C-alpha positions in Angstrom: 50.6 52.0 17.0 49.2 49.5 19.5 45.4 49.0 19.8 45.2 50.4 23.3 47.0 53.6 22.2 44.6 54.0 19.3 41.6 53.6 21.6 43.0 56.2 24.0 43.7 58.6 21.2 40.2 58.3 19.7 38.6 58.8 23.2 40.8 61.9 23.8 39.7 63.4 20.4 36.1 63.6 21.6 37.2 65.8 24.5 39.0 68.5 22.5 37.8 71.9 21.5 39.0 71.3 18.0 36.6 68.3 17.7 33.7 70.3 19.1 34.2 73.3 16.8 34.8 71.2 13.7 32.2 68.5 14.2 29.5 69.6 16.5 28.6 73.2 15.6 26.0 72.1 13.0 24.1 70.4 15.9 23.8 73.5 18.1 20.8 74.8 16.2 19.1 71.5 16.5 19.8 71.4 20.2 18.2 74.8 20.6 15.2 73.7 18.5 14.9 70.5 20.5 14.4 72.6 23.7 11.5 74.4 22.1 9.7 71.5 20.4 10.6 68.6 22.6 13.1 67.1 20.2 12.7 65.2 17.0 14.4 61.9 17.9 13.3 58.6 19.3 15.3 58.8 22.5 14.2 56.7 25.4 13.1 58.0 28.8 15.6 58.1 31.6 16.0 54.7 33.2 14.6 52.8 30.3 16.1 49.3 30.0 18.6 48.5 27.2 17.1 46.3 24.6 19.8 43.7 23.7 17.5 41.4 21.7 15.8 43.3 18.9 14.9 40.0 17.2 13.4 38.5 20.3 9.8 37.3 19.7 7.2 40.0 20.2 3.4 40.1 20.7 1.3 41.6 17.9 -1.4 44.3 18.6 -4.2 41.7 18.4 -4.7 38.0 17.7 -3.0 37.1 14.4 -4.3 34.7 11.8 -0.9 34.2 10.3 2.5 33.7 11.9 4.6 34.2 8.8 4.5 35.4 5.2 5.9 34.0 1.9 5.8 36.7 -0.7 6.5 35.7 -4.3 7.2 38.7 -6.5 7.5 38.2 -10.3 9.9 41.1 -11.3 8.9 42.6 -14.6 5.2 42.1 -14.4 3.6 39.2 -16.2 0.4 40.0 -18.1 -2.8 39.4 -16.2 -4.6 39.1 -19.6 -2.6 36.0 -20.4 -2.8 34.4 -17.0 -5.8 35.3 -14.8 -8.1 37.9 -16.3 -10.4 36.3 -18.9 -11.6 38.9 -21.5 -13.5 37.4 -24.4 -14.5 40.9 -25.7 -10.8 41.8 -26.0 -10.3 38.8 -28.3 -13.0 40.0 -30.6 -11.2 43.4 -31.0 -7.8 41.8 -31.7 -5.9 43.8 -34.3 -8.3 46.8 -34.3 -7.1 50.3 -33.5 -7.2 51.2 -29.8 -10.2 53.4 -28.8 -9.2 57.1 -28.3 -10.6 57.1 -24.8 -7.9 54.7 -23.7 -5.2 57.1 -24.8 -6.4 60.5 -23.9 -4.5 62.0 -21.0 -2.7 58.7 -20.3 1.1 58.1 -20.0 2.7 54.9 -21.1 6.3 53.7 -20.8 6.7 52.9 -24.5 3.4 53.1 -26.5 3.3 56.0 -29.0 0.5 57.0 -31.4 -2.4 54.6 -31.8 -1.6 51.0 -31.1 -3.7 47.9 -32.0 -5.8 46.0 -29.5 -4.4 42.6 -28.6 -6.5 39.6 -27.6 -5.3 37.1 -25.0 -2.7 34.6 -26.3 -3.8 32.1 -23.7 -6.9 29.9 -23.7 -9.0 30.2 -20.5 -10.9 27.6 -18.5 -12.6 27.6 -15.1 -11.2 25.4 -12.4 -12.2 23.9 -9.0 -15.5 24.4 -7.2 -14.8 28.1 -7.1 -14.7 28.3 -10.9 -11.5 30.3 -10.9 -10.4 31.4 -14.4 -6.9 30.4 -15.4 -5.2 30.1 -18.8 -3.6 27.1 -20.4 -0.2 28.6 -19.5 -0.6 26.7 -16.2 -0.6 22.9 -15.9 -0.3 22.4 -12.2 -1.7 25.5 -10.4 -5.4 24.8 -11.4 -5.3 21.9 -9.0 -5.1 24.2 -6.0 -7.5 26.9 -7.3 -9.8 26.4 -4.4 -7.0 27.5 -2.0 -6.5 30.8 -3.6 -8.0 34.3 -3.2 -7.7 36.6 -6.3 -7.5 40.4 -6.3 -8.4 41.2 -9.9 -8.7 45.0 -9.8 -5.4 45.9 -8.2 -3.9 49.3 -9.2 -0.8 51.3 -8.4 0.7 54.8 -8.8 3.9 53.8 -10.6 4.5 52.6 -14.2 8.3 52.1 -14.2 9.8 48.9 -12.7 12.1 50.2 -10.0 9.8 52.8 -8.4 6.9 50.4 -8.7 8.8 47.6 -7.0 9.8 50.0 -4.2 6.2 51.1 -3.9 4.9 47.5 -3.6 7.5 46.6 -0.9 8.2 49.8 1.0 5.0 51.8 0.5 6.9 54.6 -1.3 8.4 55.0 -4.7 11.4 56.8 -3.2 14.4 55.3 -1.5 14.8 55.3 2.2 11.7 53.6 3.5 11.7 50.2 5.3 10.6 47.2 3.4 7.5 45.2 4.3 9.7 42.3 5.7 11.6 44.8 7.8 8.4 46.2 9.3 7.1 42.7 10.1 10.4 41.7 11.7 10.5 44.9 13.7 7.0 44.2 14.9 7.2 40.5 15.6 10.9 39.6 15.9 12.0 36.0 15.0 10.8 32.8 16.5 14.2 31.2 16.0 17.2 32.8 17.8 19.6 31.2 15.3 18.0 32.6 12.1 17.1 36.1 10.8 13.5 37.1 10.9 13.5 38.2 7.3 15.1 36.2 4.5 15.4 37.0 0.8 15.8 34.5 -2.1 16.3 35.5 -5.7 16.2 33.7 -9.0 16.0 34.4 -12.7 19.7 35.5 -13.0 19.3 39.1 -11.9 18.3 41.1 -8.8 15.1 43.2 -8.9 15.3 46.5 -10.9 15.0 48.5 -7.6 18.1 46.6 -6.2 18.5 45.6 -2.6 16.5 48.6 -1.4 13.3 46.5 -1.8 14.5 44.4 1.2 16.3 47.2 3.1 15.5 48.4 6.6 15.3 52.1 5.6 15.2 54.2 8.8 14.6 51.2 11.0 17.6 49.7 12.8 19.7 47.7 10.2 19.2 44.5 12.1 15.7 44.3 10.5 16.9 44.4 6.9 16.5 41.2 4.8 19.3 38.7 4.7 19.8 37.5 1.2 20.6 33.8 0.9 21.5 31.7 -2.1 20.4 28.3 -3.2 23.8 27.4 -4.7 27.3 27.8 -3.2 27.7 29.3 0.2 24.1 30.2 1.3 25.4 33.6 2.7 28.5 35.3 1.4 31.5 35.3 3.9 29.6 32.9 6.2 32.6 30.5 6.6 35.4 31.2 9.1 38.5 32.8 7.6 41.5 30.5 7.1 43.4 29.8 10.3 40.5 30.9 12.5 38.5 28.2 14.3 35.1 28.6 15.8 36.2 29.0 19.4 38.5 31.9 18.5 35.7 33.4 16.3 33.4 33.3 19.3 35.9 35.1 21.5 36.3 37.7 18.8 32.5 38.2 18.7 32.3 38.5 22.5 35.1 41.1 22.5 33.4 43.2 19.7 30.1 43.0 21.5 31.7 44.2 24.8 33.3 47.2 22.9 29.9 48.0 21.3 28.1 47.8 24.6 30.6 50.3 26.1 30.1 52.5 23.1 26.3 52.3 23.6 26.6 53.3 27.2 28.6 56.4 26.1 26.5 57.6 23.1 23.1 55.8 23.4 23.0 55.2 19.7 20.3 52.5 19.0 22.2 51.4 15.9 25.0 50.2 18.2 22.5 47.7 19.7 21.6 46.6 16.1 25.3 46.1 15.4 25.7 43.8 18.5 22.7 41.8 17.4 24.0 41.5 13.9 27.4 40.2 15.0 25.8 37.6 17.3 23.3 36.5 14.6 26.0 36.1 12.0 27.9 33.8 14.4 24.8 31.7 15.1 24.0 31.6 11.3 27.3 29.8 10.6 25.8 26.6 12.0 22.1 27.0 11.4 22.0 28.5 7.9 24.1 25.8 6.1 22.0 23.1 7.6 18.6 24.6 6.7 19.7 25.8 3.2 20.8 22.2 2.3 17.9 20.7 0.4 19.8 17.6 -0.7 18.6 15.7 2.3 15.0 16.2 1.5 13.1 13.0 0.5 12.9 12.1 -3.1 9.1 12.6 -3.3 9.6 16.2 -2.1 12.1 16.9 -5.0 9.6 15.3 -7.4 6.8 17.5 -6.0 8.7 20.8 -6.3 10.9 19.9 -9.3 14.0 20.9 -7.4 17.6 20.3 -8.3 20.0 20.6 -5.4 23.0 22.7 -6.0 21.4 24.9 -8.7 19.9 28.4 -8.4 16.2 28.2 -9.3 12.8 29.3 -8.3 11.8 25.7 -7.5 14.7 25.4 -5.0 13.7 28.7 -3.4 10.1 27.6 -3.0 11.3 24.5 -1.0 13.6 26.7 1.0 10.8 29.1 1.8 8.8 26.2 3.3 11.8 25.1 5.3 12.5 28.6 6.6 9.0 29.3 7.8 8.9 25.9 9.3 11.9 26.9 11.4 10.3 30.2 12.6 11.4 32.8 10.0 8.7 35.5 9.9 9.0 36.8 6.3 10.4 35.1 3.3 10.7 37.1 0.1 11.1 35.4 -3.3 12.1 37.6 -6.2 12.1 36.0 -9.7 13.5 38.1 -12.5 12.6 38.0 -16.2 8.9 38.7 -16.5 9.1 41.9 -18.7 7.1 41.0 -21.8 7.3 43.8 -24.3 7.6 41.6 -27.4 10.8 43.1 -28.6 12.3 39.6 -28.8 11.3 36.0 -28.5 12.4 35.8 -24.9 10.2 38.8 -24.0 7.2 37.7 -26.0 3.8 36.6 -24.7 3.6 33.6 -27.0 7.1 32.2 -26.1 8.9 34.0 -23.3 6.0 34.2 -20.9 5.1 30.6 -21.5 8.7 29.6 -20.6 8.7 31.7 -17.4 5.3 30.2 -16.3 6.7 26.7 -16.7 9.6 27.6 -14.4 7.2 28.5 -11.5 4.0 26.5 -12.1 5.0 23.2 -10.6 7.0 24.6 -7.7 4.5 27.2 -6.4 1.7 24.6 -6.6 3.9 22.3 -4.6 4.5 25.0 -2.0 0.8 25.3 -1.3 0.3 21.6 -1.3 3.3 21.0 1.0 2.3 23.7 3.5 -1.2 22.3 3.6 -0.2 18.6 4.1 2.1 19.8 7.0 -0.7 21.8 8.6 1.2 25.0 8.0 -0.9 26.7 5.3 -3.5 28.1 7.8 -0.8 30.1 9.6 1.4 30.9 6.6 0.2 33.7 4.3 1.4 33.1 0.8 1.2 36.1 -1.6 1.9 36.1 -5.3 2.3 39.5 -6.9 4.1 41.9 -9.2 4.6 45.6 -9.5 1.9 46.6 -12.1 -0.1 45.1 -14.9 -0.1 45.1 -18.8 -2.1 47.0 -21.3 -4.8 45.4 -23.5 -3.1 47.1 -26.4 -0.1 45.6 -28.2 3.1 47.5 -27.6 4.2 49.7 -30.5 7.5 51.1 -29.2 8.1 54.5 -30.7 5.1 54.0 -32.9 6.5 50.8 -34.5 5.0 47.3 -34.2 7.1 44.9 -32.3 8.4 41.7 -33.9 6.5 39.5 -31.3 3.4 40.0 -29.3 3.9 42.1 -26.2 2.2 44.6 -23.9 3.3 47.8 -22.2 3.3 48.7 -18.5 -0.1 49.5 -17.1 -1.1 50.8 -13.6 -4.9 50.7 -13.7 -5.6 46.9 -13.6 -3.6 43.9 -12.6 -4.0 40.7 -10.5 -2.4 39.4 -7.3 -3.5 36.4 -5.2 -3.1 35.2 -1.7 -3.6 31.8 0.0 -3.6 30.5 3.6 -3.0 32.8 6.5 -6.6 33.5 7.3 -7.8 34.6 3.8 -10.8 33.1 2.1 -10.4 30.0 0.0 -11.6 29.8 -3.6 -12.5 33.5 -3.7 -12.2 36.2 -6.4 -12.6 39.9 -5.7 -12.5 42.8 -8.1 -13.4 43.2 -11.7 -11.9 45.1 -14.6 -13.9 46.4 -17.6 -14.7 44.1 -20.5 -11.3 44.9 -22.1 -9.2 44.6 -19.0 -8.2 48.3 -19.0 -9.6 49.7 -15.8 -11.0 48.3 -12.5 -14.7 48.9 -12.3 -15.6 46.9 -9.1 -13.8 46.4 -5.8 -10.6 48.1 -6.8 -7.7 47.5 -4.4 -4.6 49.7 -4.1 -1.0 48.6 -3.2 -1.5 50.1 0.3 -4.6 48.1 0.8 -2.7 44.9 0.1 0.0 46.0 2.6 -2.6 46.8 5.2 -4.2 43.4 4.7 -0.9 41.5 5.1 -0.2 43.4 8.4 -3.7 42.8 9.6 -3.4 39.0 9.1 -0.2 39.2 11.2 -2.0 41.0 14.0 -1.3 44.7 13.3 -3.5 47.7 12.7 -1.5 49.4 9.9 -2.6 52.9 11.0 -1.2 52.3 14.5 1.9 50.3 13.6 4.4 53.2 13.3 8.0 54.2 13.9 9.0 57.7 14.8 11.6 59.2 12.5 12.7 62.8 12.2 9.7 64.0 14.3 7.0 62.1 12.4 5.4 58.7 12.9 5.9 56.7 9.7 4.0 53.6 8.7 4.2 51.1 5.8 1.0 52.4 4.2 2.0 56.0 4.4 -1.2 58.0 4.9 -3.7 55.7 3.1 -4.7 52.1 2.7 -7.5 50.0 4.2 -7.8 46.3 5.1 -9.5 44.3 2.3 -12.1 42.9 4.6 -13.9 40.9 1.8 -10.9 38.7 1.4 -10.4 38.0 5.1 -11.9 34.7 6.3 
């Protein structure tokens, strides 16, 4: 059947009684309810203009201190007690039975019975004028200690990886909410019409435990979801033109699809149709812009030495350099996920003494270089760099099913862990929050996941309580119904 006949048939089906009785009866009740309660959708007022550029630059609610965000998430949760949180008293109790008060009424992912306390495997020193505590796991990062702001009494509600990752990036442990990068792109758009506003880069060999939902758009239009790029091979899958199709013909095809979608929008007023138009047009523009910006081989040799990059390979180092290039070109939110930080001690690769050291070596030089590179280019003041994970680690050694593990490891822990920020209008050389002498519970200036999210939005010029999107009759926000800006960390 010819295309024109198919189109006429599809249009005719919408006019039949059969279609109405079969497909539309479930909506009659909602139509009646809408007349009583004013509707539960997000329809525009009559005469409202059609928004054809959902990624066009937008103005924030108030003057922003940061223009973009680079969020580095270590999937699996490295131990704060080996990296940032110096606890000499814990070392004194190494090998002794855990106090009963630490176990009563608590749930752990794997610990059973009474585990032994485990002192830090790392050796700690203070660095910089700020006196920031860091362990000997790091060789390069201490050189930029005075650029960093630590949050050392972070806590969360989730102790399993997938829901905790969702909670960190969407504000909810359940599927269906927009990610932080989607919220930011929805609010600010993109400064570069040829690039997405939200880009995702992964390393470590696997995707996050929560899957692609951690960069999904949820109930926001799909144009705001993260675009995953790769540091080896084609930067985006299916980016190249199919065989036998040149760019001019591809442009004509995109224009034709856009015209069909515009006509469909005029008929049904579905905002997702506008998102589809924007996605097609963005994909076409990305064919030229993305391969160029994702090519790090043309960077000067001193830059490759600074970051420790290897063009053509997938690595966290390559992703750090790409993050700098992306924000330099106007991308609003760059998300780096590095997998492989789950240190239970059930094998050498997941041990604190071997596996964690190896993972730190993979990120130490490159994330230090990222801060230095942004600073030397005058970009750090307007780029908020965040380092975080989904939860912390226990001060007790893991004894899975009551049995001691073959290597040193720690279980999941929700009550105390560390994140840090740099640039983007936060204080330099600052440390906030304190856990108890054994690193078990936050006792001063505790900060919740929603507080961190509220602070990131604040630095971008948004009041997290007023930055909302109506869905199913309710105004939703990234921080749900809680969260407060961490004012002490704001410069």
